[in-house]
Every structure is written in structure tokens, then in C-alpha cells.
N, C-alpha and C positions, 0 to 999 in steps of 0.2 A: 424454526423448530430447533434452534441451536440449544436452547435451554428450556426444559419442560417444567411448567409450574401447574400444579393441580388447582384449578379454580372452578370446581364443579358447579356450584350454585350460580356463580356469575355467568358461566358459559351457558348453562341451561336457560337462564333468564334472557341472555342475549339472543339465543337461538329463537326463543318464543317471540321476541319482539321484532325479529328481522325476517322470519319465514314468510310473512305476508307479502313482503316486497321481493324476496329472493326465493329461489328454489331451496329445498331442504339441503341438497348437496352443497350449494354455494354458501349457505349459512353455516354449515359445519366447517367448511374450508376456512371461512372468515374467522370463525371462533378459534379453531385450533392452529391453523397455519398463520393467522394474524396476531396470535397472542404473544409471540416472542420476537417477531420481526415484521416488517411490512409484508402484507400478504401478496404473494406473486400472482399475477393474473395468468390464466392458462395460456394466453397467446405469447408469453415470453419464451416458451419452448415448444418443440414439436411433440406430437403424440408419442413417438417412440422413445424420446429422451425422458419424458415424464414417466412413462410406463416401465421402462427397463432400467433406468438409472437413478433419477432423482427420487421418485416416490418410494422405491424399496429402501433407500437410505433413510428417508424420513420415517418409514415404518419402524426402523430400529430405534430412532430417537423418541418415538412415541410408545415404545414398548409393545407394539403390535406383534412384531416378530423378534425373537431373541437373537442377540449377537452370536455369530458362529464362534465356537470355542477356539478355533484356529486364530481368530483375531487377537485374543488375549495371549496366545502363545508368542506373538510377535512383540508384546509389550514388556517393559520392565516391571518389576514388583512395585516400584514407586508409582508408575503410571496406572497400574491396576487399582491400587489403593486410592489414588486421586480420582479416577473415574468413578469408583464406587461411592466415594464421599460426595462427588458432584452430581451423582445420579444421571450421568450422561446417557446411559441406556437403561431406562427404568425396568425393574423386574416385574412390576405390575403395570399392565397397559393403561395408558392415559385415556384412550378411546376404545370403544367396543369394536369388535371385528365388523359388525354391521355398519357402524358409523364410518370406519376407515374405508370400507368398500364404496360407500357413497362419496367420500372425498376423492378416491381414485377415479370413480366414474365421472365426477365433475371435471377433473383436470383432463383426463384422456379424451372424453367426448367433446370438450370445448376447445381443445388445443388444435392448431392447424397441422396439416400433414407435414409441412416444412415451413421454415421461416423465410421471409423475403430477404434477398441480398441487395442491399442499398448501395453497394460499392460503385456500380456503374452510373448511378444517379449523381454521384459526387466524385467526378474525375479529379485526379491529381496530375497536374501538368509536369512533364519530365524536363523542365526548363530551368532548374535551380542553378544559379551561378553565384548566389550570395555567399555560399560557403564552398571552400575547397579542402579536400582531405590533405593533411600534412603527411608527407611520405616517409620522412626519416624518423619515425616513431619506433622505439625499440619493440621488438616482438614480445607480446605477452600472451600466455595461453588463454584460450577462450573460456575461462572459468572465473570471471570477475564477479565478485560479490560486493565490492565497495569502490566508489569513485568519489574523491573529495579534493577540492582545491582550497588551499588556505591563502587568503589574500595578504596576510601579514608576512608570513615566511616566504610567500611566493613559491609554494611547493605543492606538487600533486601527490596524492596518496591513492594507490591502487591496491586493493585487497583481493585475494583469490580464495576460492573455496578449499584449496589444498593447504591452507594455513600460512599464507605469506602476506605481508604488507610491504609493498615496494614504494620507495620515496623518490620522486623526480624533481629536478629544479624546473624553473619556468621555461627553459628551453627543451624540456622533457628529456634531460639526460639523467639516467639513474644514478643517484648519489648514495643510496642506502637501502637496506631491506631488513625486515624483522620476521623471524619465524614465530608464529603464534599457534596456540593450542587448538584452534578451531576457526571456521570461516568468519572473517570480520564483516560487520554490517554497517558500522558507523565509527567515526573517529573525530577527535578534536585535538588541535595543536595548541599547546599552552605557551604562555610568554616565557617560561623557563626552559622551553624546548622539550618538555615531556609530552606524552600523548595519552589521551583517554580513549580507549577503544572498546566497543561492544563486540564480544565474540559470541557467536550463536550457539556454540556447543555442537548440535547437529543441525545442518541447514535444511535437510528435507523434512517434510511434515512429521512432527513428533511433539510429545508433551513432557519430555524429560527436562529436569531442572539442571541442565549442563552448561547454560550460558553464563557469561561473566561480564562485569565491567572491570577492565584491567588497565592499570596505569603503567606505561613504559617510560623508563628514564634511562638516558644514555649513561653508560659506565664512565668512571673517572678517566679511564685511558682512551675513551672515545671509540673503542673497537666493538662494543657489544651493547645490548639493551637489557636492562633489568626490569623484570615484570613484578608488579604487585597487584593482587586481586583486591579491588575496592568493594565489590559486591558479587556474590555468587548465587547459585541456585535460581538463575533466571531461565524462563521458558522462551527460547528463541527470540532474544531481544533484537530489535531492528532499527530503533531510532532513539536518540537521546537529546536532551536540552538541558543547559546549565544556566541557572539564574538563582537569585536569592528569593526563594518562593515566599518565605514567611517574614522577610524583612528583619532578620536577626543579625545581619552582618556577615553571615556565612553563606557561601555558594552551595545551593542544593542541586539535585538532578531530577529530571522527569524521564522515566524510561518506558518505552513501548515494548511490552513482551507479547509478541504476536501469538506464540504458541500454536495450537492446532485446535483441539477440542477445549483446552483450558488455557487461559492466559490472563493478563491484566495490564492495566495502565496504572502506574504508581509514581508517587514523588518520594524522593529519598532525602530526608532531612540530614544535613551534615552536622555532626556533633563536634564539640570542641577538640576531641582527640582525632578528628579527621575521619572517623568512621561514619556510617550512614544508618539511619533508622527509617524503615520503609513504611509508607502509608498508601493504602490502596485508594485510587480514584475510581476505577472501573474494574470489576472482577469478571470480565468476559474476554475471550480470545479476539484477536483481530486488530488490536491497536497498531496502526501503520505508521503514523507520523504525528508529531506535535510541534506547533509553532506558537510563539508568543505574540499577542496583540491586545491592546487595551480596547476591547469592544465597547464598553460602556463609558469610556473616557473619564474614569474616576481616579486616574493616576496610578492604578495598580495593574500589572500585566495579567491578563487573562490568558487562557491556553486553548488554542484551536486544535482539534484532534480529528483525524480520519480513522474511522472504525470500519473494518472489512470483516470477512469471515462469518457470515450469517446475518446479524443485525447491522447492515451497512448504513452508516450515517456520518454526517459532518456535525460536530458538536463543539460547543464552547463551554469551558469550565470557568465561570466567573470567580475571580479571586476576591474573597470576602475578607482577606487579611488573617494573619495568625495561622496560616496553613489550612484555612477553611475554604471550601469551594461550593459553588452551586452550578449544577449542570443545566444547559439548555440545548436541546436538539435543534439545529438549524435546518438540516435537510436529511431525509431518510430515503433509502433506496431498497428495492427488492433484493433478496439474498442471491439471485442469479446475476446481478449486475456486474460483479467482479470489480469493485472499487479498487483503484490502484494508486492514485496520487491526488493531491490537492495543493493549491498554492494560493496565498493571499495577495491580491494586487488590486489597485484602484484603476479599473479599466476606463471609466468614463470621466475621471478627473473631478469628481464631485466631492472629494474629501472623505468618502466612505469606502471601506475596504470591500472588495468583491472577491469572488471565488472562481479560480480556474480548476477544473476537475476532470480527471480521466477515469474511465472504467473499461477494463478489458482483460482482467485476470480470467483465464480460460483453462485452468489446470485442475478443476474440481470434478463434479459429477455430470456436467453438461458441456462437454467439449465439442460444441458445434459453433459455427459462425453465427454471431448475434448482431442484428442490425442496430441495436441500441448501444453497442460498444462505441466509444469514441471520446471526443473532447467537448466539454461544455463550459460556458461562462454563465455564472449566476450573479446577477446585479443586486446590490444592496439598496433598499429603498430609503436608507437613512435611519431605520429603526431596527436594523439587523434582521430584516425579513428579506429572503433571497428568492429571486425569480429567474428562471432560465431564459436567457436572451439570445443564446447562440449554441448551436450543436453541429458538429461535423462527425458523421459516422467514420470510425476508424477501427477496424477489427483488431482486437487484442491490445488496445492502447494501454501503455504502461506508465507513461509520465509525460507531462507537458510543462514548459516554463514560458513565462511572459516577460519579454525584454524588448526594448526599442532597438532591434538589431540593425535596422537600416538608418537609424538616427534622424528620422523625419518627424519626431515629436509624438508618436503614438506607439502603443504596445503591439508588437508582433508575437507570434507563438511558435515555438519549436516543440515538436511532439515525436514520440517514438512508440513503436509497437513491438511486443514480444510474441504475440500470436497473430501475425498478419495473415491475410488470405493470399497475398502476393508481395513480392519484394518491394514494390513501390510504396507499400504502407509502412515499411520499417522505419523510415525517417521522413518526416514531412515538415516543411517550413510554411507557415501561414503568414503572409504579408498583409498587414492591416490596411484595408482600403477605405476605412472610415465607415461610421454608422453600422457597426457590427457586421461588416463584410470583410472576409479574409480570402486571399488568393492562395490556394494550396499548391505547393510545388515540391518536387523531389528531384534527385539526380537522374540524368538520362540513363546512367548505368548504376543502379543502386548498390551493386556488389552484395555485401552481406545484407540479408533481408530482414533481420529482426534484431532488436536491442532491448536489454533489460534496464540499463542505467543511463542517466543523462545528467550532465553537470555543466554549469556555465562558468566562464572565467575570461577576463581580458588577460590571457597568459602572456601575450607579446607586448602588452602595455601600449597599444597603438590607438586606444580610445574607443574601440568597438568590442563587443562581447563575442567571444569564441565559444565553442562547444566541445565537450567530450562525450563519446558514446561508449558504453560498456556492454560486453556480451557475456552471457552465462550459458554454457552448454548444459542441458538438463540430462539427468540420468534416464535410462541406463546408458553406459558408455561402451556398449558392445562393439560399435562401429568406430573406425578411426575418425578423428576430427577432420572435417572437410578441408581439402587443400586450400592454403592461403587464408584460412579462417584465423582471425586474430581477436584478442580480447578487448582492445581499445582502438578507437579512431579519434583523432584530434581534428576537428573541423575549424579551419581558420576563416574568420569573417573577413570578407573582401571590401567592406564598406570604408574603413579607415577615415 
């Protein structure tokens, strides 16, 4: 229900065709709740969460109840105008009160009293010795919004929500820092030593166009950094990719503007004067990441995108040349899934790319433990059709990476959670046992119990892949930061 489209005749026809197989309430839910995203089944949430949290929010999006005037008082004039133009909260109801009451009845009556907790059925062994925490890492405040390792310069970049980018060498000694205008979310190190950084503007949920793509260049005296805004008026940008999209010899950029109610995925064509012209690929909020891969093997890079925030999906934009694209949805998930990350890897070695996926964002309208949060592997049949072949429930899963950590010839998995039910779920190592069997392990004393960011790097150049974990404390900050809480852990792989 993220984007409401009036399709009266079609919906009426659909209802009449489906009522014979379904109840009227279910048919209405399918028509309205399934018109903008995958229809969520009632058993995805408990009765109380549907009734008191999710459905009241959806009533606003359907115009059944008007938005409280206090909501608009918290918005900027720019956001109010944008909301009005996008018809986020329709002034005219999309459904009648009678129809809405039937939809509510369907969800509340069909939902369980509470969701099952699958954690005990999938135990995590406290026997992990593959990784050890490096102790002499400089203390960093637990407000990390960016983790990146550049293999060329052998430098770590750590960004914080209070407007800093710290630069460390491969031994994790701090060598420089940059003050930036807002929380950084992504960064690229260039051959000339300059940095391209995405700055979010405001990190917490909002739709203000305060984000920027900013280039930082070291001053001639080497004592400071000069900033040049390459693109502005971005809505909470979170991920960037650089490549020559239209094959004109100039490097372009693809930017994920996550936004909140409003956002977009766009590609920015570089002009000869080094400025950018923006072209929209997708005009909805929630674009989380973009990765290049030639899915149809035609010699042109296509772009794999994870969309969250409502219509959750894994999508490929086929590159048709000349800046033209064709979208294909690979997988789609209900809006309560909380899609958080995806990675492209060939798990079974058949030459076709597979998908490692996590879902566990639990900061919206249904903040309850969900048994379908976790880590999944989708296998490619060779025709870009993907089927789930492995799932491990992990409450609040925020990211997973597939690497042959133990160097035995197959891919293992490292995963983190930002909304765990217990500290043992914060970091989990899955050792590949073959035939889609993985052994889950964590530390006997997990310490910090949740993580937002995960990065891989052979930082000590000993031939095995190490890991960095990043922690972001969420507002409000009324209480003091927990003692010994730190923003970064460096985990050394002991395989060598």
C-alpha cells in the first residue's frame, strides 16, 4: 500500500472473478493490499500488531482516515509539497469504510494470537574459533554509518553519524579524518587519492532532499580536504556504483536514494564538463543497493537492485544500450519482511550467479520477533529463475557475506543481526558442510550483541579473509552509551 493507484474498474472485475473461490474479505484484501506490493498473508503478524499498528497506518495510505495535522507540523514545506504531489495520503478514500472494515476483519480474525519463535529449533553453537577479535583497535564511538575497505590503497574508511570519516591504514592505525556535513553512507577511493562520498543529509527517516554526492580532494599542503558537491538534493542516499552506463567513454554513477515515503533509483550521466544529468530508473522509496552483473551475457553490464520499504523485491535492470533499461523482477517479498541486504555469488559452481539474501529490518510498524527473518540462498536455474534452497532463521538479520573463509573450496557465510532476540544472534558464522548444509557458530561470549554493518578484507594479507563489524546506536540517546560499547570490531581469520 506504499503507492495508491485508483484502478476501480479492474478491481471490481477482479473481485467478482475471485469471490467464488475466496471470501469477500480476502478478495478485497487481495485487490487493495496486493495492488502495490505482494499481498501479506495474515499469519505474518499477530492479531494485536495488525489491529493496533499496521492496519491503522495502511488506513492512512488508503485515505480511509485522514493524517493527523500534527504529522504535517513535523515536516518541511518541501516535504509537504512532495507528499501532496505524490498523493501519499489521499484526500479521497480509495476504499469505502465498509470495504475497509471487511479487510480489517479478514486480517484480525485470520491472524494468530502470537507468532512462533523458531530460534530454539535452530541452535547456534557457541564454539566459534575461526575468528578472533583484534584487541588493539582504536576506540570509535558506536555511531558508525559507513564501513569500507579499499584493496588498492589498503585503507579502511569508517564513517559516523556525527559527521566524520576516519581513515585507517591496513594495520588499523588512524592516518587521517574528514569532517563532513552529514552522516556518510558510502565511499569510493579514486586513483588520484580523491574520495567520492554519499552523505545522507538526515539519517533518520525523512524525505528531505538534503543528501549529496561529494568529492573530497586533499589540499596541496596535505593538511586538509577540499569538498566539491557533485550532485545535491538527494533523498537519503545509501549506495553508489560507478561505471560507464551508456558506453560513451565517460564514467557515470548509479545512486540509491532510499528516502522514506518518497525516493528513487537513478543513473547519473556524466557530461563532458564533469557535471551529471539524472535519469530515473525507479521512482519509489527503498532502493538499498545496486550491483553490476551481466545476467543475459550479452556483453553489457546489467544492474541488480534490492528494493525495500514497501514493495520489497530483487530486480535486474537489463542494459539495452544507450542508457536504456528493461526491468525484470526476480523475487518479491511481503512488505513486512524487512529486506536488508543481498549479494550475488555462485554457490553451486555451475557458472550461474545465485543470490544470498537477508531480511530482518524491524524498525517500522511491526516491531515483533518474526520467524521468517533470516538468511536465504536462492539458486539460479540457468535462466535467471531463482528458487530458495536454504534458509536459516535469524531474528533481525541485517547483512550476510559469502566467502571461502576456511579455504576448503566452498563458500561459507558470515551474517550479522541488528535486531536479535539474544546476543548469540548478533554475529553468526555458517561453515559450509556441503549439499546446502551449514554449521552455525558464534563466540562463547558474544560481547556486543548486535551489529548494523559488515565488511570483508584480507587486511593483514595472510591469504584469508577477515571481517569488520560496525555498530550504530539508534536514537533516542537519552541514556549513556553502554560501558565498553565500541563502534568497530575487527575479526581476524585464524585459518591462514
